[in-house]
C-alpha positions in Angstrom: -12.1 -11.0 -54.0 -15.2 -12.5 -52.9 -18.2 -9.9 -53.4 -20.6 -8.6 -50.2 -23.0 -10.4 -52.2 -21.4 -13.9 -52.1 -20.4 -13.5 -48.2 -23.9 -12.7 -47.4 -24.7 -15.8 -48.5 -22.5 -17.5 -45.7 -25.3 -16.1 -43.4 -28.2 -18.1 -43.3 -30.2 -15.7 -41.4 -29.4 -13.3 -44.0 -29.8 -15.6 -47.1 -33.1 -16.9 -46.1 -34.9 -14.0 -45.6 -34.4 -12.9 -49.4 -33.2 -10.0 -48.9 -30.7 -8.6 -51.8 -27.5 -7.8 -49.8 -25.3 -6.7 -52.3 -23.9 -3.8 -50.3 -23.0 -2.5 -46.8 -25.5 -0.2 -47.2 -28.2 -2.8 -48.1 -27.3 -5.3 -45.4 -27.4 -2.7 -42.7 -30.8 -1.7 -43.6 -31.6 -5.5 -43.3 -30.2 -6.2 -40.0 -31.8 -3.1 -38.6 -35.0 -4.3 -39.4 -34.7 -7.9 -37.9 -36.0 -8.7 -34.5 -33.0 -9.1 -31.7 -32.9 -12.7 -31.8 -32.7 -12.4 -35.6 -29.3 -10.2 -34.9 -28.1 -12.1 -32.7 -28.0 -14.8 -35.1 -26.5 -13.0 -37.7 -23.9 -12.5 -35.1 -23.1 -15.8 -34.7 -23.1 -16.9 -38.3 -20.8 -13.9 -39.0 -18.8 -15.3 -36.6 -18.9 -19.2 -37.9 -17.8 -17.4 -41.2 -14.9 -15.8 -40.1 -13.4 -18.6 -38.3 -13.3 -20.8 -41.5 -11.1 -17.6 -42.9 -9.2 -17.2 -40.0 -8.2 -20.8 -40.4 -6.7 -20.1 -43.6 -5.2 -17.1 -42.5 -3.5 -18.5 -39.6 -1.6 -21.4 -41.9 -0.8 -18.7 -44.6 0.4 -16.6 -41.5 2.5 -19.4 -40.0 4.3 -20.6 -43.4 5.2 -16.5 -43.6 6.7 -17.0 -40.2 8.8 -20.1 -41.0 10.0 -18.6 -44.2 10.9 -15.6 -42.4 13.2 -16.8 -39.5 16.5 -15.2 -39.3 18.5 -18.0 -41.1 16.7 -17.1 -44.1 18.2 -13.5 -44.0 16.6 -10.7 -47.2 15.6 -14.0 -48.8 12.6 -14.8 -46.5 9.3 -14.0 -47.4 8.7 -11.1 -45.0 11.6 -9.8 -46.3 11.0 -9.8 -49.9 8.1 -7.5 -49.1 10.3 -5.0 -47.6 9.6 -6.3 -43.7 12.6 -6.9 -41.2 9.8 -9.9 -39.7 6.5 -11.6 -40.3 4.8 -9.7 -37.7 5.4 -6.6 -39.8 4.0 -7.8 -42.8 1.0 -9.4 -40.9 0.7 -5.8 -39.5 1.0 -4.2 -42.6 -1.3 -6.6 -44.6 -4.0 -7.1 -41.9 -4.4 -3.7 -40.5 -4.1 -5.1 -37.3 -1.8 -3.8 -33.9 1.6 -4.8 -33.3 0.3 -7.1 -30.9 -2.4 -8.7 -32.5 0.1 -9.2 -35.4 2.7 -11.0 -33.0 -0.3 -13.1 -31.6 -1.3 -14.3 -35.4 2.3 -14.8 -35.9 2.7 -16.7 -32.7 -0.7 -19.1 -33.2 -0.1 -19.7 -36.9 3.6 -21.2 -36.1 2.1 -23.4 -33.0 -1.0 -24.7 -35.8 1.2 -26.1 -37.9 3.3 -28.0 -35.4 5.8 -30.7 -36.4 5.4 -28.8 -40.0 6.7 -25.6 -38.3 10.0 -26.9 -37.9 9.8 -28.2 -34.3 13.3 -28.4 -32.5 15.1 -31.8 -31.9 14.4 -33.2 -28.1 18.0 -32.1 -27.1 17.5 -28.7 -28.5 14.5 -28.3 -27.1 15.3 -29.9 -23.6 19.1 -28.4 -23.5 19.8 -30.6 -20.5 18.3 -33.8 -21.5 20.8 -36.6 -21.3 22.6 -37.8 -24.3 21.4 -40.4 -26.6 22.7 -43.8 -25.5 25.2 -45.6 -28.3 22.6 -48.4 -28.6 20.3 -47.8 -31.5 16.4 -47.8 -30.9 13.8 -48.8 -33.4 12.3 -45.7 -33.7 13.5 -42.2 -32.4 12.2 -40.5 -29.2 10.2 -37.5 -29.5 8.7 -35.4 -26.5 4.9 -35.4 -26.1 3.5 -32.5 -28.2 1.2 -31.5 -25.6 0.0 -28.2 -28.0 -1.9 -31.1 -30.4 -5.1 -30.3 -28.1 -5.2 -26.9 -28.8 -4.4 -27.4 -32.6 -7.2 -29.6 -32.9 -9.4 -27.2 -30.9 -8.5 -24.5 -33.2 -8.8 -26.2 -36.3 -12.7 -27.3 -35.6 -13.8 -24.1 -34.2 -13.9 -25.1 -30.5 -12.0 -22.0 -29.6 -10.6 -18.9 -31.0 -7.3 -17.1 -32.1 -7.2 -15.5 -28.5 -7.9 -18.2 -26.5 -5.5 -20.5 -28.4 -3.2 -18.1 -27.2 -3.9 -16.7 -24.0 -3.7 -20.8 -23.2 -0.7 -21.5 -24.6 1.2 -18.7 -23.0 -0.4 -19.1 -19.7 0.6 -22.6 -19.3 4.2 -22.1 -20.9 7.1 -24.3 -21.7 6.6 -27.6 -19.3 9.7 -28.0 -17.3 12.6 -30.1 -17.7 12.9 -33.1 -15.8 15.6 -32.9 -13.2 17.3 -35.1 -10.6 19.5 -38.0 -11.1 17.8 -39.9 -13.9 19.3 -42.3 -16.4 18.3 -42.3 -20.4 14.9 -43.9 -19.7 13.9 -42.5 -16.6 14.3 -39.0 -18.2 12.0 -39.9 -20.8 9.4 -41.2 -18.9 9.4 -38.2 -16.5 9.5 -35.9 -19.2 6.1 -37.5 -21.1 4.5 -37.6 -17.4 5.5 -33.9 -16.9 3.9 -32.9 -21.0 1.1 -35.3 -20.5 0.0 -33.3 -17.5 0.2 -30.2 -19.8 -1.8 -31.6 -22.6 -4.4 -32.8 -20.0 -4.5 -29.4 -18.6 -4.7 -27.6 -21.9 -7.9 -30.1 -22.8 -9.7 -28.7 -19.5 -9.2 -25.2 -20.5 -10.4 -26.3 -23.9 -13.6 -27.6 -22.5 -14.2 -24.5 -20.1 -13.4 -22.0 -23.0 -17.2 -21.5 -24.1 -17.6 -20.3 -20.3 -14.8 -18.4 -19.7 -13.5 -15.1 -21.1 -10.0 -14.9 -22.5 -9.1 -12.8 -19.4 -10.2 -15.9 -17.0 -9.1 -18.4 -19.1 -5.8 -16.9 -19.2 -5.5 -16.4 -15.4 -6.8 -20.2 -15.0 -3.6 -21.2 -17.2 -1.2 -19.7 -15.2 -2.8 -20.7 -12.0 -2.8 -24.1 -13.0 0.6 -24.2 -14.2 1.8 -22.9 -11.0 -0.2 -25.8 -9.3 1.7 -28.0 -11.6 5.0 -26.9 -11.1 5.5 -25.5 -7.5 8.9 -25.1 -7.7 9.1 -22.9 -11.0 5.7 -20.8 -9.2 8.1 -19.8 -6.1 10.8 -19.0 -9.2 8.2 -16.9 -10.8 7.3 -15.5 -8.0 10.8 -14.3 -6.7 11.5 -13.1 -10.5 8.5 -10.7 -9.8 9.9 -9.6 -6.9 12.9 -8.6 -7.7 11.7 -6.3 -10.8 9.9 -4.4 -8.5 10.6 -0.6 -9.1 9.7 2.9 -8.8 10.3 5.2 -11.2 9.5 9.0 -11.7 10.8 11.4 -14.7 9.3 15.0 -16.1 7.7 14.9 -19.6 8.1 17.4 -22.1 4.8 19.6 -20.2 6.6 19.8 -16.8 4.2 17.2 -15.7 6.2 15.1 -13.0 5.3 11.5 -13.6 5.9 8.1 -12.1 6.0 4.1 -13.1 5.8 1.5 -10.6 5.8 -2.0 -11.1 4.7 -4.3 -8.6 5.1 -7.3 -7.1 2.3 -9.8 -6.1 1.8 -8.7 -2.4 2.0 -4.9 -3.1 0.0 -5.0 -6.1 -3.1 -7.1 -3.8 -2.2 -4.2 -1.2 -3.0 -1.3 -3.1 -5.8 -2.4 -5.4 -7.6 -3.8 -1.9 -7.2 -0.2 -0.6 -8.2 1.4 -3.7 -11.0 -1.1 -4.5 -11.9 -0.6 -0.7 -12.3 3.5 -1.5 -13.9 3.4 -5.0 -16.2 0.0 -4.5 -19.7 2.3 -4.6 -18.6 3.9 -7.7 -17.6 0.8 -9.7 -21.2 -1.3 -8.7 -20.2 -2.5 -5.3 -22.6 -3.9 -2.8 -25.8 -1.8 -1.9 -25.8 -0.2 1.5 -28.2 -1.0 4.1 -27.2 1.2 6.9 -28.4 5.1 6.5 -25.2 6.7 7.3 -23.1 4.6 4.6 -25.6 5.1 1.9 -25.1 8.9 2.2 -21.5 8.2 2.2 -21.6 6.3 -0.8 -24.0 8.9 -2.5 -21.4 11.5 -1.6 -18.8 9.6 -3.3 -20.8 8.7 -6.5 -21.4 12.3 -6.9 -17.8 13.6 -5.9 -17.0 15.4 -9.3 -13.3 14.1 -9.1 -12.7 10.8 -11.9 -11.5 7.4 -10.7 -8.0 8.1 -11.5 -8.0 11.3 -9.7 -9.6 9.6 -6.3 -6.7 6.9 -6.4 -4.3 9.4 -6.7 -5.8 11.8 -4.0 -6.1 8.6 -1.5 -2.1 7.2 -2.4 -0.9 10.6 -1.1 -3.3 10.6 1.8 -1.9 7.4 2.8 1.8 8.6 1.9 1.0 11.7 4.0 -0.3 9.5 7.0 2.5 7.6 6.9 4.7 10.3 6.9 3.5 12.1 9.9 2.7 9.4 11.9 5.1 7.5 14.4 7.2 4.4 12.7 5.8 2.2 15.2 2.2 3.4 14.5 2.7 2.3 10.8 4.9 -0.3 10.5 3.2 -2.1 13.7 0.2 -2.4 11.9 -1.6 -5.2 10.2 -2.1 -4.7 6.4 -5.7 -3.7 6.2 -7.7 -5.1 3.7 -5.8 -8.6 2.1 -7.2 -12.0 2.6 -5.5 -14.5 1.4 -6.4 -18.0 0.9 -4.2 -20.9 1.2 -5.5 -24.4 0.1 -4.1 -27.1 2.2 -4.1 -30.4 0.4 -3.6 -34.0 1.4 -0.6 -34.4 -0.5 1.1 -31.2 1.4 0.7 -29.0 -1.5 -0.5 -25.7 -0.7 -1.5 -23.4 -3.1 -2.3 -19.7 -2.2 -4.5 -17.0 -3.5 -5.5 -13.5 -3.0 -9.3 -13.5 -2.4 -10.1 -10.6 -4.7 -7.3 -11.2 -7.2 -7.1 -14.9 -7.6 -3.5 -15.1 -8.4 -1.7 -17.8 -7.6 1.3 -17.2 -4.6 3.9 -19.3 -3.2 3.1 -21.1 0.4 6.1 -18.8 1.8 4.4 -15.6 0.7 0.9 -16.9 2.5 3.1 -18.0 5.4 4.4 -14.3 5.5 1.2 -12.8 5.6 -0.3 -15.3 8.2 2.2 -13.9 10.4 0.8 -10.4 10.1 -2.9 -11.0 10.0 -3.5 -14.8 11.7 -5.5 -17.2 9.9 -8.8 -18.0 9.9 -9.5 -22.0 9.0 -12.2 -23.3 7.2 -12.6 -26.7 6.3 -14.2 -27.7 2.9 -15.1 -31.2 1.0 -13.5 -32.2 -1.8 -15.4 -30.2 -4.2 -14.8 -27.2 -2.0 -17.8 -26.5 -0.2 -17.4 -25.1 2.8 -19.0 -26.8 6.0 -22.4 -25.1 6.8 -22.2 -22.5 9.2 -25.7 -22.6 9.3 -27.6 -19.7 10.6 -31.3 -18.7 10.1 -31.2 -15.1 10.1 -31.3 -12.5 6.6 -28.2 -11.6 6.3 -24.8 -13.7 6.1 -22.6 -13.3 8.8 -19.0 -12.0 8.0 -17.4 -15.9 8.6 -20.0 -16.9 6.2 -18.9 -14.0 3.7 -15.4 -15.5 3.9 -16.6 -19.0 3.0 -18.5 -18.1 0.2 -15.6 -16.0 -1.2 -13.7 -18.8 -1.1 -16.1 -21.4 -2.8 -16.9 -19.0 -5.3 -14.3 -16.5 -6.0 -16.1 -13.8 -7.2 -19.6 -13.4 -9.0 -20.7 -16.5 -10.5 -22.3 -15.5 -13.2 -20.8 -16.4 -16.7 -18.4 -14.5 -18.1 -18.4 -11.6 -15.0 -14.8 -11.0 -13.7 -16.1 -9.1 -10.6 -14.0 -10.1 -7.4 -15.5 -11.3 -4.2 -15.1 -8.2 -2.5 -17.4 -6.2 -5.0 -20.4 -9.0 -4.4 -23.4 -9.6 -2.6 -24.7 -12.7 -1.3 -27.7 -13.9 -2.8 -30.1 -16.2 -1.1 -31.4 -18.8 -3.8 -34.6 -19.6 -1.6 -36.4 -16.8 -1.4 -36.5 -15.7 2.4 -40.4 -14.9 2.3 -41.6 -17.5 0.5 -39.7 -20.8 0.9 -38.5 -20.2 4.7 -35.3 -19.9 3.0 -32.6 -20.5 5.5 -29.2 -18.2 5.2 -27.0 -21.2 5.3 -23.8 -21.3 2.6 -25.5 -24.6 0.8 -27.9 -22.0 -0.4 -26.2 -18.8 -0.8 -24.1 -17.7 -3.7 -22.1 -14.8 -4.7 -23.4 -12.5 -7.7 -22.2 -8.6 -8.2 -24.8 -6.0 -8.1 -25.5 -5.7 -11.8 -25.8 -9.7 -11.9 -27.8 -10.0 -8.5 -30.2 -7.0 -9.7 -30.5 -8.8 -13.2 -31.6 -11.6 -11.2 -34.0 -10.4 -9.3 -35.7 -8.1 -11.8 -35.2 -9.8 -15.1 -37.1 -13.1 -14.4 -33.9 -15.6 -14.3 -33.7 -17.8 -11.1 -31.2 -19.6 -9.4 -31.3 -23.4 -7.8 -29.4 -26.1 -7.0 -30.0 -29.8 -5.4 -27.8 -30.7 -2.6 -24.4 -29.4 -3.3 -24.3 -29.9 -6.8 -23.6 -27.1 -9.3 -25.7 -24.2 -9.1 -28.1 -23.9 -12.1 -29.2 -20.5 -13.7 -32.6 -20.6 -14.9 -33.3 -18.2 -17.5 -36.5 -16.3 -18.8 -36.4 -18.7 -21.6 -36.7 -21.8 -19.9 -32.7 -22.4 -20.5 -30.6 -24.0 -18.1 -26.6 -23.3 -17.3 -24.6 -24.5 -14.9 -22.9 -21.5 -12.8 -19.4 -22.9 -12.4 -16.9 -21.3 -9.8 -14.1 -19.4 -10.9 -11.5 -21.6 -13.0 -8.5 -21.6 -10.7 -10.8 -22.7 -7.8 -11.9 -26.0 -9.7 -8.6 -26.8 -10.1 -7.4 -25.8 -6.6 -10.3 -28.4 -5.2 -9.4 -31.0 -8.4 -7.0 -33.6 -8.6 -4.5 -31.6 -10.5 -0.9 -32.2 -8.9 2.5 -31.7 -9.6 3.5 -34.7 -12.0 5.3 -37.0 -9.5 8.8 -38.0 -11.3 9.4 -34.0 -12.0 9.6 -33.5 -7.8 10.5 -37.0 -6.6 13.1 -38.0 -9.3 14.1 -41.9 -8.8 17.7 -41.9 -8.0 19.7 -44.0 -10.2 
């Protein structure tokens, strides 16, 4: 095993200081004496060193996983060590959780590619037509859409976690369907897998700007855009799995478990967010009465979990005591859905706060209850200017900002639109700033305050990217939520997948 001195030598900021770091204690003293910038550099450099070690670990895990498959029986690599699976062995050696060990096994196998024993085409696609009797010059194999992911992981552009969330989010491409002969099937399958590879490349390019959670959500959203039939099926499957279960635990406490379907999840989360927003960093209130209510909620001795419970019980009590027509005849308050209607007829929908993709049928059902507010946008997703020279953005302008931004635009922030404030990038009193959509951007309260009090600035040229200028002079683009950029873009279902040629 490498000594701590040898490990410390891999971190240039430690090495260049000339401090002896033969032990963790010495390294602790050295790092605590550094400036903030030097500590950040140590973190970056240590992570780079870990990435190289992680590459070797993934290769080892992948090989162990292959050699521990069921067909190996008791002679498998993990079985020889007394473990029933590769994940169990990895968990034991690394001290990681079961979920993390399983992730390492998945990524390790995927990283080996063809060496991992990829199934033959007819095994991977059970519905594929049989090979013709004529011998071809080279056997046909499906396009390896994971190749960009493996390359990005090997050169350090994405982490193991990012690899896993992208791969799992995109999932396996659907099989080509329809009356296809052998060549048509191959062409259709190639186009489908090329679309998946292109989606993987897009997500890889954005990995440095997205959290792992947002990458996973974006991958799932892209999958649903590329495969609308599959999106409808998955939506219905989640709907079928909805459930409510009660039981009494060993201490006599009555407990419950809920599995939501998509629309119910959005409804409940929206209702809870509307009540708890002031305690979770929601918008500041201008009205004195609202300020008093927000302060009372912030000072409430109940925990957030207790408040959520009391809210749900109050809603159930109100529903049980009210007339049926008063309960079931009302619109579902607080839920706003957005549907992107493209020129090709594709109609992707999502919840304004959650950004989860919903099939067109679910959006149409919601429209029946709540109506619709049409907003026309350009090819980049910019709403038409409804500019109005007043200090506050109007409710309709807020709708347009939420549609365009999807939530706080600050890099790495996951606050939804309802938690955000509309920031004027042109100072109202100094630059005669107009309250126009093009000159406004959604920021959560924390980042809005950080902007005004931390020396940051946001600028924009025309309808180009919003540019965040940091106090040190650096500039970075503030991009909209991942799903929105895909919704306004060119992504769509591969034509042969959904409009197969008829033999």
